[in-house]
VOTORDO-199376 format. One record per residue (C-alpha): residue number from 1; x, y, z. Coordinates in Angstrom, 1 decimal. Each point is the difference from the previous one (the first is absolute). Layout:
# VOTORDO-199376
<k->NUM | xx->X | yy->Y | zz->Z> $
...
//
This chain:
# VOTORDO-199376
<k->1 | xx->0.0 | yy->0.0 | zz->0.0> $
<k->2 | xx->1.3 | yy->3.4 | zz->-0.8> $
<k->3 | xx->-1.2 | yy->3.4 | zz->1.2> $
<k->4 | xx->-0.4 | yy->2.4 | zz->-2.9> $
<k->5 | xx->-2.3 | yy->2.7 | zz->1.2> $
<k->6 | xx->-1.2 | yy->2.6 | zz->2.3> $
<k->7 | xx->-1.4 | yy->0.5 | zz->3.4> $
<k->8 | xx->-2.7 | yy->2.2 | zz->1.5> $
<k->9 | xx->1.4 | yy->1.5 | zz->3.2> $
<k->10 | xx->2.2 | yy->-3.2 | zz->0.1> $
<k->11 | xx->-3.1 | yy->-2.1 | zz->0.9> $
<k->12 | xx->-1.1 | yy->-1.4 | zz->-3.3> $
<k->13 | xx->2.3 | yy->-1.6 | zz->-2.5> $
<k->14 | xx->-0.7 | yy->-1.3 | zz->-3.5> $
<k->15 | xx->2.1 | yy->-3.0 | zz->-0.9> $
<k->16 | xx->0.2 | yy->-2.4 | zz->-2.9> $
<k->17 | xx->0.4 | yy->-3.6 | zz->0.8> $
<k->18 | xx->-1.6 | yy->-3.2 | zz->1.4> $
<k->19 | xx->-2.1 | yy->0.7 | zz->3.2> $
<k->20 | xx->0.7 | yy->-3.5 | zz->1.3> $
<k->21 | xx->3.7 | yy->1.0 | zz->0.2> $
<k->22 | xx->-0.7 | yy->3.1 | zz->2.0> $
<k->23 | xx->1.6 | yy->0.5 | zz->3.4> $
<k->24 | xx->-3.1 | yy->1.8 | zz->1.4> $
<k->25 | xx->-1.5 | yy->-1.4 | zz->3.2> $
<k->26 | xx->-3.3 | yy->-0.5 | zz->-1.8> $
<k->27 | xx->-0.9 | yy->-0.5 | zz->-3.6> $
<k->28 | xx->-3.5 | yy->0.5 | zz->-1.4> $
<k->29 | xx->-1.7 | yy->-2.5 | zz->-2.2> $
<k->30 | xx->-2.5 | yy->1.1 | zz->-2.6> $
<k->31 | xx->-2.6 | yy->-2.5 | zz->1.3> $
<k->32 | xx->-3.5 | yy->-1.1 | zz->-0.6> $
<k->33 | xx->-2.6 | yy->-0.4 | zz->2.7> $
<k->34 | xx->0.4 | yy->-3.7 | zz->0.2> $
<k->35 | xx->3.8 | yy->0.4 | zz->0.7> $
<k->36 | xx->0.8 | yy->-2.5 | zz->-2.7> $
<k->37 | xx->3.6 | yy->0.6 | zz->-1.3> $
<k->38 | xx->-0.5 | yy->-0.1 | zz->-3.7> $
<k->39 | xx->2.0 | yy->1.8 | zz->-2.6> $
<k->40 | xx->2.1 | yy->3.2 | zz->-0.2> $
<k->41 | xx->1.3 | yy->1.3 | zz->3.3> $
<k->42 | xx->-2.0 | yy->-2.7 | zz->1.9> $
<k->43 | xx->1.5 | yy->-2.7 | zz->-2.1> $
<k->44 | xx->3.5 | yy->1.3 | zz->0.5> $
<k->45 | xx->-0.7 | yy->0.1 | zz->3.8> $
<k->46 | xx->-1.3 | yy->-3.6 | zz->-0.1> $
<k->47 | xx->2.9 | yy->-1.2 | zz->-2.0> $
<k->48 | xx->2.8 | yy->1.8 | zz->1.9> $
<k->49 | xx->-1.5 | yy->-0.1 | zz->3.4> $
<k->50 | xx->-1.1 | yy->-3.6 | zz->0.1> $
<k->51 | xx->-3.2 | yy->-1.8 | zz->0.9> $
<k->52 | xx->-0.2 | yy->1.4 | zz->3.6> $
<k->53 | xx->-1.4 | yy->3.3 | zz->-1.3> $
<k->54 | xx->-2.9 | yy->-1.6 | zz->-1.9> $
<k->55 | xx->-0.6 | yy->-2.2 | zz->3.0> $
<k->56 | xx->-0.4 | yy->3.0 | zz->2.3> $
<k->57 | xx->-2.2 | yy->1.7 | zz->-2.6> $
<k->58 | xx->-2.3 | yy->-3.1 | zz->0.0> $
<k->59 | xx->-0.5 | yy->0.4 | zz->3.7> $
<k->60 | xx->-0.9 | yy->3.7 | zz->-0.3> $
<k->61 | xx->-1.9 | yy->0.5 | zz->-3.2> $
<k->62 | xx->-2.4 | yy->1.1 | zz->-1.3> $
<k->63 | xx->0.3 | yy->3.6 | zz->1.1> $
<k->64 | xx->-2.2 | yy->3.0 | zz->-1.1> $
<k->65 | xx->0.8 | yy->2.0 | zz->-3.1> $
<k->66 | xx->2.4 | yy->2.8 | zz->0.8> $
<k->67 | xx->1.3 | yy->-1.6 | zz->3.2> $
<k->68 | xx->3.5 | yy->-1.3 | zz->0.7> $
<k->69 | xx->1.2 | yy->-3.1 | zz->1.8> $
<k->70 | xx->3.5 | yy->-0.8 | zz->1.4> $
<k->71 | xx->1.9 | yy->-3.3 | zz->-0.3> $
<k->72 | xx->3.6 | yy->-1.0 | zz->0.6> $
<k->73 | xx->2.3 | yy->0.3 | zz->-3.0> $
<k->74 | xx->1.1 | yy->-3.6 | zz->-0.3> $
<k->75 | xx->3.4 | yy->-0.2 | zz->-1.7> $
<k->76 | xx->0.0 | yy->3.7 | zz->-1.0> $
<k->77 | xx->2.3 | yy->2.5 | zz->1.6> $
<k->78 | xx->-2.9 | yy->2.0 | zz->1.4> $
<k->79 | xx->-1.6 | yy->-0.7 | zz->3.4> $
<k->80 | xx->-3.6 | yy->0.3 | zz->-1.3> $
<k->81 | xx->-2.1 | yy->-0.1 | zz->-3.1> $
<k->82 | xx->-3.0 | yy->2.4 | zz->0.1> $
<k->83 | xx->-2.7 | yy->-1.3 | zz->-2.4> $
<k->84 | xx->-1.9 | yy->3.1 | zz->-1.4> $
<k->85 | xx->-3.3 | yy->-1.3 | zz->-1.3> $
<k->86 | xx->-0.6 | yy->2.4 | zz->-2.9> $
<k->87 | xx->-2.4 | yy->-2.4 | zz->-1.9> $
<k->88 | xx->-2.2 | yy->-3.0 | zz->0.2> $
<k->89 | xx->1.4 | yy->-3.1 | zz->-1.9> $
<k->90 | xx->-0.6 | yy->0.6 | zz->-3.7> $
<k->91 | xx->-1.1 | yy->3.6 | zz->0.7> $
<k->92 | xx->1.5 | yy->3.4 | zz->-0.6> $
<k->93 | xx->1.6 | yy->2.5 | zz->2.3> $
<k->94 | xx->-1.9 | yy->3.3 | zz->0.6> $
<k->95 | xx->1.3 | yy->3.3 | zz->1.3> $
<k->96 | xx->-1.8 | yy->-0.6 | zz->3.3> $
<k->97 | xx->1.4 | yy->-3.5 | zz->0.5> $
<k->98 | xx->3.5 | yy->1.2 | zz->-0.9> $
<k->99 | xx->-0.3 | yy->3.0 | zz->2.4> $
<k->100 | xx->-1.3 | yy->-2.2 | zz->2.8> $
<k->101 | xx->2.4 | yy->-2.9 | zz->-0.5> $
<k->102 | xx->3.0 | yy->2.4 | zz->-0.1> $
<k->103 | xx->-1.1 | yy->1.8 | zz->3.1> $
<k->104 | xx->-0.8 | yy->-3.3 | zz->1.9> $
<k->105 | xx->3.4 | yy->-1.4 | zz->-1.0> $
<k->106 | xx->1.7 | yy->3.0 | zz->1.7> $
<k->107 | xx->-2.2 | yy->-0.5 | zz->3.1> $
<k->108 | xx->0.8 | yy->-3.7 | zz->0.2> $
<k->109 | xx->3.8 | yy->0.8 | zz->-0.4> $
<k->110 | xx->-0.2 | yy->2.6 | zz->2.8> $
<k->111 | xx->-1.8 | yy->-2.4 | zz->2.3> $
<k->112 | xx->2.8 | yy->-2.5 | zz->-0.5> $
<k->113 | xx->2.6 | yy->2.6 | zz->0.8> $
<k->114 | xx->1.4 | yy->0.0 | zz->-3.6> $
<k->115 | xx->2.3 | yy->3.0 | zz->-0.8> $
<k->116 | xx->0.5 | yy->-0.9 | zz->-3.7> $
<k->117 | xx->-2.6 | yy->-1.2 | zz->-2.5> $
<k->118 | xx->0.1 | yy->-0.7 | zz->-3.7> $
<k->119 | xx->-2.9 | yy->0.2 | zz->-2.4> $
<k->120 | xx->-0.5 | yy->-1.2 | zz->-3.6> $
<k->121 | xx->-2.3 | yy->1.8 | zz->-2.4> $
<k->122 | xx->-3.1 | yy->-1.7 | zz->1.4> $
<k->123 | xx->-2.7 | yy->-1.0 | zz->-2.4> $
<k->124 | xx->1.8 | yy->0.9 | zz->-3.3> $
<k->125 | xx->0.4 | yy->-3.6 | zz->-1.1> $
<k->126 | xx->-3.0 | yy->-2.3 | zz->0.0> $
<k->127 | xx->-1.9 | yy->2.6 | zz->2.0> $
<k->128 | xx->0.0 | yy->2.2 | zz->-3.1> $
<k->129 | xx->0.5 | yy->3.3 | zz->1.7> $
<k->130 | xx->1.7 | yy->2.7 | zz->-2.1> $
<k->131 | xx->3.6 | yy->0.6 | zz->1.0> $
<k->132 | xx->-0.1 | yy->3.8 | zz->0.0> $
<k->133 | xx->-3.1 | yy->0.0 | zz->2.2> $
<k->134 | xx->1.6 | yy->-2.6 | zz->2.3> $
<k->135 | xx->3.0 | yy->2.1 | zz->0.5> $
<k->136 | xx->-2.1 | yy->3.1 | zz->0.8> $
<k->137 | xx->-2.2 | yy->-2.0 | zz->2.5> $
<k->138 | xx->2.8 | yy->-1.9 | zz->1.7> $
<k->139 | xx->2.4 | yy->2.9 | zz->0.3> $
<k->140 | xx->-2.8 | yy->2.3 | zz->1.2> $
<k->141 | xx->-1.0 | yy->-2.4 | zz->2.7> $
<k->142 | xx->3.5 | yy->-0.7 | zz->1.2> $
<k->143 | xx->1.0 | yy->3.6 | zz->-0.1> $
<k->144 | xx->-3.1 | yy->1.0 | zz->2.0> $
<k->145 | xx->0.7 | yy->-2.8 | zz->2.5> $
<k->146 | xx->3.6 | yy->1.1 | zz->0.6> $
<k->147 | xx->-1.0 | yy->3.6 | zz->0.5> $
<k->148 | xx->-3.0 | yy->-0.7 | zz->2.3> $
<k->149 | xx->0.2 | yy->-3.4 | zz->1.6> $
<k->150 | xx->3.4 | yy->-1.7 | zz->-0.1> $
<k->151 | xx->1.5 | yy->-0.6 | zz->3.4> $
<k->152 | xx->2.0 | yy->-3.1 | zz->-0.7> $
<k->153 | xx->0.5 | yy->-0.4 | zz->-3.8> $
<k->154 | xx->3.1 | yy->1.9 | zz->-1.0> $
<k->155 | xx->0.3 | yy->-1.0 | zz->-3.7> $
<k->156 | xx->-2.4 | yy->-1.1 | zz->-2.7> $
<k->157 | xx->1.5 | yy->-1.6 | zz->-3.1> $
<k->158 | xx->-1.8 | yy->-0.6 | zz->-3.3> $
<k->159 | xx->1.8 | yy->-2.9 | zz->-1.6> $
<k->160 | xx->-1.0 | yy->-0.1 | zz->-3.7> $
<k->161 | xx->0.9 | yy->-2.8 | zz->-2.3> $
<k->162 | xx->0.1 | yy->1.6 | zz->-3.4> $
<k->163 | xx->1.3 | yy->3.2 | zz->-1.6> $
<k->164 | xx->-3.4 | yy->1.5 | zz->-0.9> $
<k->165 | xx->-1.5 | yy->-0.5 | zz->3.4> $
<k->166 | xx->3.1 | yy->1.4 | zz->1.6> $
<k->167 | xx->-0.1 | yy->3.1 | zz->-2.2> $
<k->168 | xx->-3.6 | yy->0.6 | zz->0.7> $
<k->169 | xx->0.5 | yy->-0.2 | zz->3.8> $
<k->170 | xx->3.2 | yy->2.1 | zz->-0.2> $
<k->171 | xx->-1.7 | yy->2.7 | zz->-2.1> $
<k->172 | xx->-3.1 | yy->0.1 | zz->2.3> $
<k->173 | xx->2.1 | yy->0.3 | zz->3.1> $
<k->174 | xx->2.1 | yy->2.7 | zz->-1.5> $
<k->175 | xx->-3.1 | yy->2.0 | zz->-1.1> $
<k->176 | xx->-1.5 | yy->-0.4 | zz->3.5> $
<k->177 | xx->3.2 | yy->1.1 | zz->1.6> $
<k->178 | xx->0.3 | yy->3.1 | zz->-2.3> $
<k->179 | xx->-3.7 | yy->0.9 | zz->0.6> $
<k->180 | xx->0.1 | yy->-0.2 | zz->3.8> $
<k->181 | xx->3.3 | yy->1.7 | zz->0.6> $
//
């Protein structure tokens, strides 16, 4: 994983890489309400983290749309995986479910005492949510959280797998930073 972009008050960083290789205390899974680890980020977590994560999910799920649940991280370097339920199985991600699952992921991380958390671009794969809108929503929620509520979380990473997603999140954060300050 290599860091190639900017920060907002040194609290939010945009990185390009594989979220399963991230050194954050918690990584966020773009989950469905059944907590079945399917494809995309969830599939990478299942593959690299081992069967213990899905086993824990089976004991927790289903969860309400927009909620988040915490499991151990199996063989991953993180301590926790936070499963952000942005959609029902076979469904689509909405702005409301993305906002709620992002916010609830932060709340679950704080409750676990996590100081660093890494997010993917939730819902932009099989969930069908547009990348540009995802970046706006997620960076808006995390910025608001850090300004108003954060007591424990010190750093929020966005670990983005491909160049186009990275560029969209980078440009969105840069625009938000330039607009606010």
